[in-house]
C-alpha angles and dihedrals in degrees: 000000000000136000129208108226136178121261117195111191125187135170116254122177109315095340146033135268120211123200132187104203095191092072101010096244120148139183139166144218144175092254135028090252092050093047090050093048091047090050090051089052092047090050092049090051091047094052091043096052106029121092120243088251093055092047091051092047094049100038114103108184096188111070119154121193114192141141126245130195118227133174114247131189 
């Protein structure tokens, strides 16, 4: 079985941080591709090792990623 989850990747320092907001799992890498691959691995390990109860407690099925415009300065 597989799940399609959200990956939010942002630059941080000299690398990139990747976050899956549905289960609050994060990873990092030197490139976007590496951060994404490392997040995929971290998610696989999470689903492999977490109990059904922990997965149910952490899983947030409604995640919305959007952009908003705001006045600054």
